[in-house]
Residue, then its C-alpha position, 0 to 999 in steps of 0.5 A: m432757235n438755231d434756225v433763227i441764228q442761221h437765218n441771221g448769220f451774216f455776222a459770220h460772213p468769212e470776211n468778218l471772221l477774217m477781220a476778227t482773226v487779225t485782231d485776236l489776242s493770240p499771236v498764232i491766230r493773228t499770224l494765220g489771219w494775216r497769212r490768209v489776208k495776204k493769200a486773198q490779196s494775191m488771188e485774181r479778182k473777178q469783176d462780178i458783183r458779189h452777193f452777201v450770203a449768210p454762210q452755213l454755221n457750225f453750231e458745234a464749233a468751240a471757237y469763232r474761227e471754226m464757225i464756218h468751213 
């Protein structure tokens, strides 16, 4: 079963999880999410085409924000 979930793990793409953090009910998690957004915006951008690859999932995670490294 985990293999099927891992294969279809596109929902856990880092950008999707980051969007979830900025809309979290916890003010602490929202603040951390916005800090990561601001840090990503300040980074230098590559001009390469990005490929959407499903991340390796942590099935032992206690919260959605711990699903990926």
